[in-house]
C-alpha positions as CSV (number, residue, x, y, z in Angstrom):
1,X,54.9,100.6,100.9
2,X,58.6,101.4,100.4
3,X,60.3,104.7,99.8
4,X,59.6,105.5,96.2
5,X,61.8,108.4,95.6
6,X,61.7,110.0,92.2
7,X,59.5,108.6,89.3
8,X,61.1,105.7,87.4
9,X,60.8,104.8,83.7
10,X,61.3,101.5,81.9
11,X,63.4,98.8,83.6
12,X,63.4,100.8,86.8
13,X,65.6,103.6,85.5
14,X,64.7,106.9,87.3
15,X,63.4,109.6,85.1
16,X,65.0,112.5,87.0
17,X,68.6,111.3,87.1
18,X,71.3,113.8,86.4
19,X,72.9,113.9,82.9
20,X,75.0,110.8,82.3
21,X,73.5,108.7,85.1
22,X,71.2,106.6,82.9
23,X,74.3,105.6,80.9
24,X,76.0,104.5,84.1
25,X,73.0,102.4,85.2
26,X,72.8,100.7,81.8
27,X,76.5,100.0,81.6
28,X,76.3,98.4,85.1
29,X,74.2,95.6,83.6
30,X,76.2,95.0,80.4
31,X,79.7,96.3,80.9
32,X,81.9,95.7,83.9
33,X,84.9,97.6,82.5
34,X,85.7,100.9,84.1
35,X,86.6,104.3,82.6
36,X,87.8,107.6,83.7
37,X,84.3,108.9,84.7
38,X,83.9,105.8,86.9
39,X,87.2,106.4,88.7
40,X,85.8,109.8,89.7
41,X,82.8,108.1,91.3
42,X,85.1,106.0,93.5
43,X,84.7,102.6,91.8
44,X,86.8,99.7,93.0
45,X,90.2,99.9,91.3
46,X,90.5,96.2,90.8
47,X,88.1,96.7,87.8
48,X,90.3,99.4,86.2
49,X,90.5,99.1,82.5
50,X,93.4,101.6,82.0
51,X,96.2,100.7,79.7
52,X,98.4,98.0,81.2
53,X,96.4,97.9,84.4
54,X,93.8,95.1,84.8
55,X,93.3,92.0,86.9
56,X,93.3,89.5,84.1
57,X,93.5,85.8,83.4
58,X,97.2,86.2,82.6
59,X,98.0,86.0,86.3
60,X,95.9,82.9,86.8
61,X,97.5,81.3,83.7
62,X,101.0,82.1,85.0
63,X,100.1,80.3,88.3
64,X,98.6,77.3,86.5
65,X,101.7,76.9,84.3
66,X,103.9,77.1,87.4
67,X,102.1,74.1,88.9
68,X,103.7,71.8,86.3
69,X,102.2,69.3,83.9
70,X,98.7,68.1,84.6
71,X,99.3,64.5,83.5
72,X,96.0,64.3,81.7
73,X,94.0,65.7,84.6
74,X,92.0,68.9,84.7
75,X,93.2,71.7,86.9
76,X,90.5,73.1,89.1
77,X,90.6,76.9,89.5
78,X,88.1,77.9,92.3
79,X,87.3,81.6,92.6
80,X,85.7,82.7,95.9
81,X,83.6,85.8,95.8
82,X,81.3,87.6,93.3
83,X,82.5,91.2,93.5
84,X,84.7,93.4,91.4
85,X,87.7,91.2,91.2
86,X,85.7,88.1,90.1
87,X,83.7,90.0,87.6
88,X,86.8,91.6,86.0
89,X,88.6,88.2,85.9
90,X,85.6,86.6,84.2
91,X,85.3,89.4,81.7
92,X,88.9,88.9,80.6
93,X,88.3,85.3,79.8
94,X,86.8,84.4,76.4
95,X,85.9,81.3,74.5
96,X,89.3,81.3,72.7
97,X,91.0,81.1,76.2
98,X,88.8,78.1,77.1
99,X,89.1,76.3,73.8
100,X,91.0,73.0,74.3
101,X,91.9,74.1,77.8
102,X,92.4,71.5,80.6
103,X,91.3,74.0,83.2
104,X,87.9,74.0,85.0
105,X,86.8,77.2,86.6
106,X,84.3,77.3,89.5
107,X,83.0,80.4,91.2
108,X,81.7,80.0,94.7
109,X,79.8,82.7,96.5
110,X,76.8,83.0,98.8
111,X,75.7,85.9,96.6
112,X,74.6,84.9,93.1
113,X,74.9,88.4,91.6
114,X,77.5,91.1,91.0
115,X,76.6,94.4,92.8
116,X,77.6,97.8,91.5
117,X,78.4,99.4,94.9
118,X,78.8,103.0,93.9
119,X,75.1,103.4,93.3
120,X,74.1,101.5,96.4
121,X,73.3,104.7,98.5
122,X,70.9,105.7,95.8
123,X,68.7,102.6,96.3
124,X,67.9,103.7,99.9
125,X,65.5,106.4,98.8
126,X,64.4,104.8,95.5
127,X,66.4,107.1,93.2
128,X,67.8,103.9,91.6
129,X,66.0,100.5,91.8
130,X,67.8,97.6,93.3
131,X,67.5,95.5,90.2
132,X,69.3,98.2,88.2
133,X,72.6,97.7,89.9
134,X,72.9,94.0,90.0
135,X,74.0,91.5,87.3
136,X,73.5,87.7,87.7
137,X,76.8,85.9,88.2
138,X,75.6,83.0,86.0
139,X,75.4,85.4,83.0
140,X,79.1,86.3,83.7
141,X,80.2,82.7,84.2
142,X,78.3,81.4,81.1
143,X,80.5,79.5,78.7
144,X,83.5,80.1,81.0
145,X,82.9,77.9,84.0
146,X,80.3,77.0,86.7
147,X,78.8,78.8,89.6
148,X,77.9,77.4,93.1
149,X,75.8,79.4,95.5
150,X,77.4,78.6,98.8
151,X,79.4,80.2,101.6
152,X,83.0,79.2,102.1
153,X,83.5,78.4,105.8
154,X,87.1,77.3,105.8
155,X,90.2,76.8,103.6
156,X,92.7,74.0,104.1
157,X,95.8,75.1,102.2
158,X,97.6,71.8,102.7
159,X,94.8,69.5,101.4
160,X,93.8,72.2,98.9
161,X,90.2,71.9,99.9
162,X,87.3,74.3,100.7
163,X,84.7,73.6,103.3
164,X,81.5,75.1,101.9
165,X,77.9,75.5,103.1
166,X,75.0,75.5,100.8
167,X,72.6,78.4,100.9
168,X,69.6,77.6,103.1
169,X,66.1,78.0,101.8
170,X,63.9,80.4,103.7
171,X,62.2,77.5,105.6
172,X,65.5,75.9,106.7
173,X,67.0,79.3,107.5
174,X,64.0,80.1,109.9
175,X,64.3,76.7,111.5
176,X,68.1,77.1,112.0
177,X,67.6,80.6,113.5
178,X,65.3,79.0,116.1
179,X,67.7,76.2,116.8
180,X,65.4,73.6,115.3
181,X,66.6,70.5,113.2
182,X,66.8,71.4,109.5
183,X,66.6,67.8,108.1
184,X,68.9,64.9,107.5
185,X,70.4,66.3,104.3
186,X,73.8,67.8,104.8
187,X,74.3,71.4,103.8
188,X,78.1,71.3,104.0
189,X,80.4,69.9,101.4
190,X,84.1,70.0,100.4
191,X,85.4,71.4,97.2
192,X,89.0,70.6,96.0
193,X,91.1,73.1,94.1
194,X,94.5,73.3,92.3
195,X,94.5,77.1,92.2
196,X,92.4,79.2,94.6
197,X,91.5,82.8,93.8
198,X,90.5,84.7,96.9
199,X,88.3,87.6,95.9
200,X,86.1,87.9,98.9
201,X,86.4,91.7,99.4
202,X,86.1,93.2,102.9
203,X,83.6,93.6,105.7
204,X,82.4,96.7,107.6
205,X,84.8,97.7,110.4
206,X,83.3,98.5,113.8
207,X,86.7,99.3,115.4
208,X,85.6,97.4,118.5
209,X,83.1,100.1,119.4
210,X,80.4,98.4,121.7
211,X,76.9,98.5,120.4
212,X,77.6,99.1,116.7
213,X,76.6,95.6,115.5
214,X,73.4,95.7,117.6
215,X,72.1,99.2,117.0
216,X,73.5,100.6,113.7
217,X,72.6,100.1,110.1
218,X,75.3,99.2,107.5
219,X,75.5,99.7,103.8
220,X,77.6,96.9,102.4
221,X,75.1,94.8,100.5
222,X,71.8,95.1,98.6
223,X,70.1,93.5,101.7
224,X,71.5,96.3,103.9
225,X,70.2,99.0,101.5
226,X,66.7,97.4,101.3
227,X,66.4,96.9,105.1
228,X,67.4,100.6,105.7
229,X,64.9,101.7,103.0
230,X,62.1,99.8,104.8
231,X,63.2,101.1,108.2
232,X,63.2,104.8,107.1
233,X,59.9,104.4,105.4
234,X,58.4,103.1,108.7
235,X,59.9,105.9,110.6
236,X,58.2,108.5,108.5
237,X,54.9,106.6,108.5
238,X,55.1,106.4,112.3
239,X,55.8,110.2,112.6
240,X,52.9,111.0,110.2
241,X,50.5,108.8,112.3
242,X,51.6,110.4,115.5
243,X,50.8,113.8,114.2
244,X,47.4,112.8,112.7
245,X,46.4,111.0,115.9
246,X,47.8,113.1,118.8
247,X,48.3,116.5,117.2
248,X,51.5,118.6,117.6
249,X,52.0,119.2,121.3
250,X,55.5,120.1,122.5
251,X,56.0,116.7,124.0
252,X,54.8,115.0,120.8
253,X,57.0,117.3,118.7
254,X,60.1,116.3,120.7
255,X,59.3,112.6,120.2
256,X,58.9,113.1,116.4
257,X,62.2,114.9,116.3
258,X,64.0,112.0,118.0
259,X,62.3,109.6,115.7
260,X,63.4,111.4,112.5
261,X,67.0,112.1,113.7
262,X,69.2,110.3,111.2
263,X,72.9,110.2,112.0
264,X,75.5,109.0,109.6
265,X,78.8,108.1,111.2
266,X,81.8,108.5,108.9
267,X,82.6,111.4,106.7
268,X,84.1,109.4,103.9
269,X,82.7,108.9,100.3
270,X,80.0,106.5,101.5
271,X,78.9,108.6,104.4
272,X,78.8,111.8,102.3
273,X,76.9,110.0,99.5
274,X,74.3,108.6,102.0
275,X,73.8,112.1,103.6
276,X,73.3,113.7,100.2
277,X,70.8,111.1,99.0
278,X,68.8,111.4,102.2
279,X,68.9,115.2,102.0
280,X,67.5,115.0,98.4
281,X,64.7,112.8,99.5
282,X,63.7,115.0,102.4
283,X,63.9,118.2,100.5
284,X,62.3,117.0,97.2
285,X,60.2,114.0,98.0
286,X,59.3,113.8,101.6
287,X,57.6,117.2,101.6
288,X,55.2,115.8,99.0
289,X,54.8,112.2,100.3
290,X,54.4,113.3,104.0
291,X,53.1,116.8,103.9
292,X,51.9,116.5,107.6
293,X,55.5,116.1,108.8
294,X,57.2,119.5,109.3
295,X,60.5,119.8,107.5
296,X,62.2,121.2,110.6
297,X,61.4,118.1,112.5
298,X,63.7,116.0,110.3
299,X,67.5,116.2,111.0
300,X,70.3,114.6,109.1
301,X,73.7,114.6,110.9
302,X,77.0,113.6,109.3
303,X,79.6,112.8,112.1
304,X,83.3,112.4,111.6
305,X,86.3,112.4,114.0
306,X,88.4,114.6,111.7
307,X,88.4,118.3,111.2
308,X,86.7,118.1,107.8
309,X,84.9,115.5,105.7
310,X,86.4,113.6,102.8
311,X,89.8,113.7,104.4
312,X,91.3,111.4,101.8
313,X,90.6,114.0,99.1
314,X,92.1,117.4,98.8
315,X,90.9,119.7,101.7
316,X,89.2,121.9,99.1
317,X,86.8,119.1,98.2
318,X,85.9,118.5,101.8
319,X,85.4,122.3,102.4
320,X,83.2,122.5,99.4
321,X,81.0,119.5,100.5
322,X,80.6,121.0,104.0
323,X,79.6,124.4,102.6
324,X,77.1,122.7,100.3
325,X,75.6,120.7,103.1
326,X,75.3,123.7,105.3
327,X,73.8,126.1,102.8
328,X,71.6,123.9,100.6
329,X,71.4,120.3,101.7
330,X,69.8,120.4,105.2
331,X,72.7,118.4,106.6
332,X,74.4,119.1,109.9
333,X,78.1,118.3,109.7
334,X,79.5,117.4,113.2
335,X,83.3,117.3,113.2
336,X,85.9,116.1,115.8
337,X,83.3,113.6,117.1
338,X,84.6,110.1,117.9
339,X,82.1,107.4,118.7
340,X,83.1,105.4,121.8
341,X,79.8,103.5,122.3
342,X,76.4,103.1,120.8
343,X,73.3,102.6,122.9
344,X,69.7,102.0,121.8
345,X,68.8,105.7,121.5
346,X,72.0,107.7,121.9
347,X,75.6,107.8,120.9
348,X,78.5,108.1,123.4
349,X,80.8,110.7,121.8
350,X,84.2,112.1,122.7
351,X,85.0,115.6,121.4
352,X,88.5,115.2,119.8
353,X,89.2,118.9,120.2
354,X,88.3,119.3,123.9
355,X,88.3,115.7,125.2
356,X,84.8,116.1,126.6
357,X,82.4,113.3,126.5
358,X,78.7,113.6,125.7
359,X,75.6,111.7,124.7
360,X,73.9,112.6,121.5
361,X,70.4,111.2,120.8
362,X,69.5,109.6,117.5
363,X,66.6,107.8,115.8
364,X,68.5,106.0,113.0
365,X,72.3,105.5,113.0
366,X,74.0,104.5,109.7
367,X,77.6,103.2,110.2
368,X,79.9,104.1,107.3
369,X,83.3,104.3,108.8
370,X,85.4,102.0,106.7
371,X,86.2,98.3,106.0
372,X,88.2,95.5,107.6
373,X,89.7,92.2,106.2
374,X,87.2,89.4,105.6
375,X,87.1,86.7,108.3
376,X,88.0,84.1,105.7
377,X,91.1,86.1,104.9
378,X,92.2,86.5,108.6
379,X,91.5,82.8,109.2
380,X,93.5,81.6,106.2
381,X,96.5,83.9,107.1
382,X,96.9,82.1,110.4
383,X,97.4,78.8,108.5
384,X,100.1,80.2,106.2
385,X,103.7,80.9,106.9
386,X,104.2,84.3,108.7
387,X,105.5,87.0,106.5
388,X,107.8,89.8,107.6
389,X,106.0,93.1,108.3
390,X,102.6,91.5,108.1
391,X,99.8,92.0,110.6
392,X,96.2,91.0,111.2
393,X,95.0,94.4,110.0
394,X,96.4,93.8,106.5
395,X,95.2,91.6,103.6
396,X,97.5,89.1,102.0
397,X,101.0,89.8,100.8
398,X,101.3,88.9,97.1
399,X,103.9,88.9,94.3
400,X,103.7,90.4,90.8
401,X,101.3,87.7,89.8
402,X,98.9,88.1,92.8
403,X,100.2,84.9,94.4
404,X,99.8,84.9,98.1
405,X,103.1,84.8,99.9
406,X,103.4,81.8,102.2
407,X,100.9,79.6,100.4
408,X,102.2,76.1,99.5
409,X,103.4,76.0,95.9
410,X,101.9,79.4,95.1
411,X,98.5,77.8,94.7
412,X,96.5,80.7,96.2
413,X,95.9,84.1,94.4
414,X,94.3,87.1,96.0
415,X,92.9,90.2,94.3
416,X,92.7,92.2,97.5
417,X,94.8,95.0,99.0
418,X,98.2,94.1,100.2
419,X,101.4,95.7,101.5
420,X,105.1,94.7,101.3
421,X,108.5,96.4,101.6
422,X,109.1,96.2,97.8
423,X,105.8,97.7,96.9
424,X,106.2,100.4,99.5
425,X,109.5,101.4,97.9
426,X,107.8,101.6,94.6
427,X,105.0,103.6,96.2
428,X,107.5,106.2,97.3
429,X,109.2,106.4,93.9
430,X,105.9,106.8,92.0
431,X,103.5,108.5,94.4
432,X,106.1,110.6,96.2
433,X,105.5,113.6,93.9
434,X,103.3,116.6,93.9
435,X,100.8,115.8,91.2
436,X,98.8,118.9,90.0
437,X,99.2,120.5,93.4
438,X,98.1,117.4,95.3
439,X,100.8,115.9,97.5
440,X,99.9,112.2,97.0
441,X,102.6,110.7,99.3
442,X,101.8,112.9,102.3
443,X,98.1,112.0,101.9
444,X,98.9,108.3,101.7
445,X,100.9,108.4,104.9
446,X,97.9,109.8,106.7
447,X,95.4,107.2,105.3
448,X,95.5,103.5,106.4
449,X,97.0,101.7,103.5
450,X,94.9,98.6,104.0
451,X,91.6,100.3,103.5
452,X,89.9,100.0,100.1
453,X,88.6,103.5,100.2
454,X,92.0,105.1,100.4
455,X,93.2,103.0,97.5
456,X,90.2,104.0,95.3
457,X,90.8,107.7,96.0
458,X,94.5,107.6,95.5
459,X,94.3,105.7,92.2
460,X,91.5,108.0,91.0
461,X,93.7,111.1,91.6
462,X,96.7,109.4,90.1
463,X,95.1,108.3,86.8
464,X,93.2,111.5,86.3
465,X,96.4,113.6,86.6
466,X,99.3,111.3,85.7
467,X,98.2,108.3,83.6
468,X,101.6,107.1,82.3
469,X,103.0,104.6,84.7
470,X,105.1,101.4,84.4
471,X,102.8,98.6,83.3
472,X,104.1,95.6,85.2
473,X,105.0,97.2,88.5
474,X,101.7,99.2,88.8
475,X,99.9,95.9,88.0
476,X,101.2,94.5,91.2
477,X,99.6,97.2,93.3
478,X,96.0,96.1,92.8
479,X,94.1,94.9,95.8
């Protein structure tokens, strides 16, 4: 049995969602465009549908035209990834664009669906069903190109080829995990391209902290959410069985408290959302599903190295969240705590205020501290010409048409976050103003520019309070 959360109606849509939520779930399946209310929820800015600001087929068309005449041959555009950038690009294409075109579009991704990530924390407790926040990629690619379910292992920018690996079936995957032979058929193949669109997104950043990958849970994919959901359910079942079998002795009570200690590392939007969802489940559903487990034995901790949560937002928002957690949400906010190591049953923590080190026990640790460039991006950057001011921590540097700087012939596009001197000058001219009492520039200087979360938050505040911006220049600032 999995965590069921609140009752659900038809198509898996929960019956007790707040006002407006069913509309969001429904639009996830049929409309990828984004509006003002979705900016407030922290959606990826690459899907913005604001006037003059969208990742569209115009940039791809510009790159194709710059490659010169095709001499009767089709030009192959290969899009790597199935996230926000790919979905938005496909939504801008229509049959009129494809009519009589000599361009062949191929989408390659190991994930054959688009995932609406803002609602991912809600699937942990069953508030939203997993199938309600995914859309098959083949439905988005239909009549516009083809889709290949495979992982891209390497990019050869000189030969303009991708080395891909087909998705293994469950039997072959189990054999490969054991080191057994998986058959004579080859799972790898090469895929040529004329224009490559890199839309692979990012990966969870562990900041080199030992033990994170081994002992912590992440929330980056639907598989992560499902695994965490099953794990938490088993923890509560185990605690209930311990009480029913052995009673409630002091020693048994301490063991149950350790078992039901849930610690979320990272006080950003993801960490806060996960803490709030778990709090709702404990306070509203757990007391009914597991009446034998005392509420005081469950602890939810939100840990952050800063002096308040949601540091990228206005301090008033972070203070409000902390107050709400403290008074109503059964969440213990632990500030000025930097994780330096993760062991099987405890966190090695340094107090940023005093410098003291301590060990904090936990039962389940959810790591939600931020993102890092995808390994495919870092590997490709090493094969391109070095760019001034670039580093391994950043994504690609691109021009106004999203073309990657240093790529031969401008044949690679990237809808990911970037940084360059020209764009930083524009950032100072546009963002260096106090907008509605919110000093955007000073906040940007404190937030790592290469993280997706900071860009989402900054764009959200900007569009909500100052929507009129130069079309072409702002268009270059997408990730």
